[in-house]
N, C-alpha and C positions, 0 to 999 in steps of 0.2 A: 185394169190397170196390173200391171206386173212391177216388182222390184228387182231390177237385175243387179245381182253383185258378181263382177268379173274380176278374176285374177289375172294379172297381165305380168309379163317380165318388163321391168323397170324400161328398158329399152324401147319399148313400145307405147309407155305411158303419155307422153305427150302429143305423139302421132294420133292416139287415140280419141284424146282429149280433144284435139284441133278438129277431126272429123265429126264427131258427135256436135260439136258445137257448130262448126260450117252446116251442118241437119237441122240446126235449132234444139237439140237435146241437151239438157241441163245434165249436171253429173256433179259427183263429191268425189275427190281423191282421199283416199287413205294410205299412207306408205306403210308398208309390210316387208316382213323378210320370210323366204322361203325356208322351208323345214330340211328337206333333204340335201342342196346344195348351200343353204345358209347365204343366198345372195338375194339382193335387193328385189322386189316385185312391187306392184301396187295393186290395190283393192280399189275397185272403181264402182261407186254404188249407182245405179241409173233408174229413176222413175219413168215409165213409159207405158202409152195407152196401148191397149190389146192391138189395135190395129198398127201401130208402128213398131211393134216387136220385130217383124220379120226386117225390115230395115235396120233397125238399131243393131241385130244379131249380124247381119250383112257388113256392116261398116267393122264390127268386131271382128268377124272373120278374115276380112280383107285387110285389116290396120296390123292384126297380131299373129305375124306367122310364125310357124315352129321352125326352127334351123338349129343346128348341131354347134356344140363348143368344147373346146378343150379345158376341162377343169382337173386340180387335185382336189380329189373328193376326201383324201384324209390327210392329217400333218405328217411329216415325216418323222420316223423315229430312227433313233441312233442304229448305226451299224447296217450290215448289206439289206435287211428285211424293210429297213428305212426307204431306201432308194425305191422298192419295188412298190411300197405303199404310196410313194409321192407323185408317182408316172402319171401323169395326165392321161384322163380317160375322155373318149369321147360320149356326150351326152345330148339328149335333146333339150333345147331351152327356147323360150318364146311360148307364140301360141296365146291361149285363153281358156280358163276355165270359167264357165258362166253359170251361174245359178239361178234361176226363174221363179220368184214366190210370188203368190196371187195376194194381192193388196185389198183387204177388207174395206178399208176406209183410208181417204185421203183428203187432208186439211191444207190450205197454202194460206198464211196470213201475212 
């Protein structure tokens, strides 16, 4: 048994949950915020049997695609240097970071 912790872009959250549910996998959604861009993301916790791990990872891989976006990474400062600091930057967003943890014991009540 594995416990998957998937951190995904908020735009991919419900597509992923719908795809997992359609394939009969249960998940728990935790709303979180990313540190670098300070934008919304989601942490999805999924319990999965070892024999279903590859299928769940495939769902995550196909649902949570990486893409680029333009964001202002820094708040603008007064003066001409502020204009440069607030220029939009192209950054990769989306995709998923997945942690797979071994589960020693599992009980459902």
